[in-house]
TORSE-185714 format. One line per field, with one value per residue (C-alpha): residue number from 1; residue in one letter; chain; x, y, z. Coordinates in pm, whole numbers. Layout:
# residues N
marza: c(NUM,...)
rofi: c(A,...)
torlo: c(A,...)
east: c(X,...)
north: c(Y,...)
up: c(Z,...)
//
This chain:
# residues 131
marza: c(1,2,3,4,5,6,7,8,9,10,11,12,13,14,15,16,17,18,19,20,21,22,23,24,25,26,27,28,29,30,31,32,33,34,35,36,37,38,39,40,41,42,43,44,45,46,47,48,49,50,51,52,53,54,55,56,57,58,59,60,61,62,63,64,65,66,67,68,69,70,71,72,73,74,75,76,77,78,79,80,81,82,83,84,85,86,87,88,89,90,91,92,93,94,95,96,97,98,99,100,101,102,103,104,105,106,107,108,109,110,111,112,113,114,115,116,117,118,119,120,121,122,123,124,125,126,127,128,129,130,131)
rofi: c(M,T,R,R,P,L,V,F,I,I,W,S,I,A,T,F,L,A,L,V,Q,F,N,S,E,P,T,Y,A,E,Y,G,D,V,V,L,N,R,Y,S,D,K,A,G,V,R,P,V,V,Y,P,H,W,F,H,R,I,R,F,R,C,K,V,C,H,H,E,L,G,F,E,M,R,A,G,A,N,D,V,R,M,N,D,L,A,E,G,K,F,C,G,M,C,H,N,G,D,I,A,W,G,L,Q,N,C,D,L,C,H,S,A,R,P,G,L,P,A,G,I,R,G,G,H,K,T,L,G,P,G,R,W)
torlo: c(A,A,A,A,A,A,A,A,A,A,A,A,A,A,A,A,A,A,A,A,A,A,A,A,A,A,A,A,A,A,A,A,A,A,A,A,A,A,A,A,A,A,A,A,A,A,A,A,A,A,A,A,A,A,A,A,A,A,A,A,A,A,A,A,A,A,A,A,A,A,A,A,A,A,A,A,A,A,A,A,A,A,A,A,A,A,A,A,A,A,A,A,A,A,A,A,A,A,A,A,A,A,A,A,A,A,A,A,A,A,A,A,A,A,A,A,A,A,A,A,A,A,A,A,A,A,A,A,A,A,A)
east: c(4699,4587,4342,4485,4706,4418,4182,4444,4496,4122,4081,4375,4234,3888,4034,4241,3940,3734,3999,4086,3858,3852,3675,3658,3302,3259,3205,2945,3056,2990,2897,3172,3334,3400,3326,3538,3375,3441,3648,3634,3317,3421,3763,3609,3734,3546,3499,3731,3606,3814,3766,3778,3714,4005,4248,4093,4162,4530,4592,4480,4268,4555,4768,4543,4352,4653,4976,4847,4626,4276,3999,3753,3455,3365,3383,3617,3928,4017,4213,4357,4583,4858,4860,4899,5183,5356,5328,5036,4723,4701,5023,5221,5173,5055,5396,5492,5705,5461,5148,5072,5158,4944,4995,4735,4441,4162,4243,4108,3903,3663,3316,3014,3028,2793,2811,2772,3047,2999,3012,2813,2628,2681,2907,2949,3254,3282,3613,3682,3486,3208,3302)
north: c(-1479,-1391,-1112,-1051,-750,-582,-634,-493,-186,-121,-168,67,338,308,329,631,807,733,885,1193,1492,1649,1968,2191,2102,2085,1744,1623,1451,1078,850,858,1178,1465,1815,2094,2430,2638,2893,2796,2975,3288,3278,3238,2883,2557,2354,2059,1705,1472,1110,945,597,632,716,461,165,264,374,281,539,627,767,1071,1073,1039,1102,1394,1542,1515,1489,1203,1438,1606,1981,1958,2041,2395,2319,2615,2629,2788,2476,2253,2468,2424,2045,2001,1791,1696,1886,1614,1386,1630,1790,1702,1406,1158,1284,1579,1917,2216,2379,2136,2323,2171,1817,1894,2209,2030,2052,2247,2600,2627,2256,2244,2100,1754,1385,1253,936,754,880,550,336,-39,-2,-41,165,412,742)
up: c(-408,-60,16,362,268,83,378,615,395,370,748,814,588,744,1093,999,849,1158,1383,1180,1194,847,947,1248,1341,1718,1870,2113,2429,2439,2729,2991,2863,3100,2972,3121,3068,3376,3180,2811,2701,2889,2721,2376,2313,2284,2601,2660,2604,2820,2705,3046,2904,2661,2941,3178,2950,2944,3302,3651,3836,4070,3787,3742,4069,4295,4110,3900,4170,4022,4280,4229,4191,3865,3913,4212,4008,3912,3595,3405,3101,3310,3528,3224,3090,3427,3397,3635,3576,3204,3136,3311,3007,2740,2710,2353,2464,2619,2441,2214,2355,2441,2101,1955,2107,1896,2005,2353,2301,2069,2224,2110,2253,2549,2636,3015,3231,3378,3301,3007,3093,3418,3689,3872,3811,3827,4008,4379,4626,4567,4411)
//
């Protein structure tokens, strides 16, 4: 009898548990995350934690920074929920077809209230050019 299926099941459960948030505790931004909090605290919702690294391993820089219109500087983009609902910025993909839709607020608005906007960790990329 092989142990491979049992190991796979245990690994799958552990991975699932690591990815699922069982409570509504706010998260802390990690290295490479971008915190968006220009309007969130004022609107009474948690700031957004944008996992830059997570998107970067799946897409080239130009997808967001050219095709979706994001400037290359943190803080240079005036992103509002109305824009997303109109299919701009994050709303181009987070539309319920390509990625989860805007009705899943807590998936993005997950940071500690009062967390200042900006990039956590380094702001330099290893990509082409100097940003």
